[in-house]
N, C-alpha and C positions, 0 to 999 in steps of 0.2 A: 530169950526173946524169940518170937515166931520169925521163922526163916524168910517169910514173904514180906515183914514189916521191914526187916533189915535190909531186903533187896530193895524195896519201894525207897527207903532212906538213902541207901547209896545213889540210886538214879537220881533223887532230888539233888544231893550235893554235886554230883557230877553235872547236873543243868545249871545249877548256881554258879559253878566255877567257869564253865563253858560261857555264861552269859557275861559275867565280870570280865574276862578275858577279852570276849568280843567287844565290849563297850569301851574298855581300855584301847583296845586298837584304833577305834574310831575317833576317840577324844583326844589323843596325845599322839601328835604325828613324831616320827622318828627325829632323833637330833640331825641338824644339818638340812631338815626338808622345810621348805615354806608350806603355808597353806595354799590350795588351789586358788587361782586368781579369781577376783570378783568378775562376773559376766559383764561385758561391755554393753553399755545402754544402747537402744535402738538409735541408729543417726536420725538427726533432724533433717528434713527435706526443705529446701528453700527453692521458691518460684522465681528464676531469674529472667527478666526481660532484657532483651538485646535491640538496638534500633535499627538492626537490618541483617540480612542473610549474608554471611561471607564478606562482611565489610571490617575494614580496620579501625581502631584497634581494640576490637570487641571480643575476638575470640580467645583471649587469654583464660578465660573461665574453662574452656576446654582443656588447656594446658593444665591447669589446677586438678582437672578430673584425671587426665591420662597420667599425669607424674605423681599421682597420690597423695597432693596437698590438701584435696578436701577430705578424703579418708582420714589423714592425719589428725585432722580436728573433727572426725565423726560426723561429717556433712554428706548429704547428697544433694543434688540440684536436679531440678526439672528445668531445661532452658527452651526458652520461646523466643525465636527470631522475627521480629514484626517488620511490617514495611513502612519503616519511619518511626520517629520518635513519638509523633502524636498517639499512634494506636498502642505502643507500650505504656504511655501515662494513663491511657483509658484503661489499660489492663491493671495496672497498679491501684486506679480509683476504685476499680470494680471487685478488687480482691483476687484476680488472677494473676499477680505477680507481687513479690514481695520486695524485689529491689530490682531498679532499672538504672539505664544511663540516659541522662537527659541535659539540658543546659539550664543554669540558674534562674535565669529570667523565665524561663517556662514552668519551672516548678514554683516560681513565686507568684506567678499568674493562677495556676491551679490551688495552690493553697489559699490564694486570697477568693477563689469561687468554693472553698470549703474541703478540698481533697486534703485528706491527713498524710502528710509525708514529711520527711526531712533529708536534707543533704547530710550524708554519713562521711563523705571522702570526695577529694579532687581526683578524677581520672586523667585529666590534659591539664596544665597549668595554663596553656593557651592554645589557639587553634593549630595544631601540628598538622601539616599536609594540606591547609586550606589555602587555595589561591584564587585570585580573578584571573582567569586565563582566556587568550585569545587564539585562535588558530595560526598555525606557525606561517600560513600564507597571508594572513591578515596585514592591512596598512596600518592598524591601529597600534601606535608605539607608546602613547602617553595619555594619562587621564582626560587630558583635553580632547583627544581624539575620540574619545568615548562619549562626549556629549551628545545627547539625543539618540543614542543607539539602544539596541534591544540587549539585554542582558539575561541570560538563563538562569533560572533559580528552581529549587524543588518544589517550592509552594510558597504562597504569601503566608506572612507572618512566621516563616521558618528562620532558622539562622543565617541561611544562604541569603535570604531577602534582606534581614538585618545588616549583615557584613556588607552587601552591595550597596544599600540606602546610605550606609554610615561612609563608605567610600566617596559616593557621590557627594555627599554634603561636604566631606573635608577638602574636596577638590572643587568645589563650587561647580558642578555640573548637574544636569538632569538625566536620567537614564529610564529605559522601559523595561520593568522587571516582567519577565515571561515566564510562568509557572510550567514547567515541563514534566513535573511527576516523579523526580528521583535523580541519583547520582547519576546513573548510566545515561540517561534521558538528557540531562545536561551535558555530559561529556559528549554525547553523538551530537546534540545540537550546535555546540561549538566548532567541532571538526567538520560538519557538513556546511556549516555557514547558515544554518537555519535562524542563529542568533549570532550578534556580534562578538559576544563575550559570555563568560559564565562562571559561577562559583563552583569550582571543582574540588572535591576532597578525595583525600587517599582511600584507596590505593589508585584511583583512577587518574588523579593528578599527577602522580609521579610516573604512571605509565605514560601520559602524554609527554612529560618531559624525556623520559627515557628514550621513547620512540621518535620524539621531535616533531610530533603531530601538534603540539600546543606550546605556547610561549606564556610565561607568567608576566602579566601585567603588575600584580601586587601581590607578595606573600602575607597574608593576613596574621601569620604568627610573628612577623617582624613589625608590620606597621600599625597594628591595634596597640592600644594601651595596655597594661598588665591586666589580665582578667581571667578569672577561672570559668574556662569555657565548658567543659565536659566534666560532669560529676555522676557521683553514684547516690543515688536516693532511696531510702527504704520508707515503707509504710509506717505509720505510728503504731498501727497493730503489731506487726511483726516485732518493732524495736520493743514495744511492752510485754508481748508474749515471750519472745525468745532473744533476749537481748546477747545472751550468750553466743548464740547462732549467728547473729549479724557481725558480731566481734570476730569470730572464727572465719567466717566467709572472706572479711576484708583480710584477714592475715593470710587465709590460703591464697587470696587471689593476688596479693601484692608479692607473696613468695614466689609464685608462678610468673608473675613480671620480672621479678629479679632473676628468675631462672632463664627465661628467654634473652634477657639482657646480657647475661653471661655465657650464653651457648649460642654462638650466632649461627652455625651450620643447622643445628636442630632448628631454630627459630625460623630461618629461611624456609627450609623444607615443610614445616609446619604451616607457615603463612602461604605459601604456593597451594598447598593441597587445600586449606581452609578458604581462601578467597577465590582459587582458580585463575589467579594471574601469574604472569611469566615471574621467572625468578629475579631478572633484571629490574623489574619493577619493584618486588618485594624486597630486594637489597636496598633500593633507594627508600621505601617505606621504613624499613627496620632502622636505618642511620638516620632519617629526618624525624620519625615520629617515635617508636619505641624507644630508642637510646635516650630520648629527651624527656620521657615521662617520670613522674615521681616515683621513688624507691618504696615509699611508705606511705601509711595513712595520714594524709595532710587536710587541713581545712583552713583556708586563709579568708577570712570574712571580708577582710578589704578588696581581696580580687572578685569575691562573688559579688559585693556590692557594685564595683566598677563594671560588671557585667551587666548588671540592672541599669546603672547609669547610661551606659552605651546604649541599651535598648529604648532608654528614655528620648534619646536624640531623634529617635524615628516614631516617636508617640506611643510607645507602650509604657504606660505609667501606672496603670491600675494593678499594682503588685502587692503582695505582703512585703514587710520590712525584712531584713537579712536576719535579725534574731529569731523571728518566727518561722524561718525554714531551714534553720542550721541547728545541728547539735555537734557538740565535738567531745562527746562521752566515749566515742571510739577510736580517739586519735591517741596513739601511743606516743606519750611525752618522751620516753626514753630514746626514741628513734628519731627525734628532731621533728616530729610533726607539728604542725602550727595550729 
């Protein structure tokens, strides 16, 4: 055989052997070694709306972010802090927010008007840190002393308006609701005497008690019937398109809340930085508000219905029924959720 032909055959045999060896190395992993892990999918981004900048108890989403609970569930969030619950509801209606905090009656009003959203979890079982307050210097001691007086509220049709009118009805008195435009304005109005009393919320209510500037005439968390006062609502579109992301967000959020409740010193430091309120106030808020919040995703239709019934006593009746505004699909039955 010609030497050149033999040489070409030898080269072909060597090339074939090399190819087989290389292929074998690529397809068969050595014993004891697992294949390379599957690439993690891109995280889902949710648009979260909060009803106020630096207000309790809404900063827990930042704890979930900083402590890695969101990353655990492959989520990212874009948080917008609105000036009140009304603007965040408008954001959800327009698609600028996926999940917000709001009160059940207002959600029922929005759904009645055509907004597509559902309550997915309760955030506060009752109005924690909500008080009807007067200046420490005020001569008002009882509900009857408030008859005919000016009561500061954040705005007409708000929860502060609702609670003040309910209190007046329960005690058979008349009050003049004075819209002041926000929690800080209500607090300042009461301290300065521009109004005789006001519905003040945490953390400012607890600051007033801590400093001795204000006195509580009524603690709404104690005097009101059992109501679900503060809930998390998600748009129907995000529930339909990313139900697993909604579920995972709630898991991350409540894990962060449990972390806050189990780590007092961390929680106080975080709250002081978030709210820009002194530590003495935030210690009170922590004990009064955060420690009393639910540990897991819960939905109590009876309490949500009770919130709407309470609103009906002041004329808010054109609302969607509870079954149209609530979904229980994200409640973890194993954790005692209702």
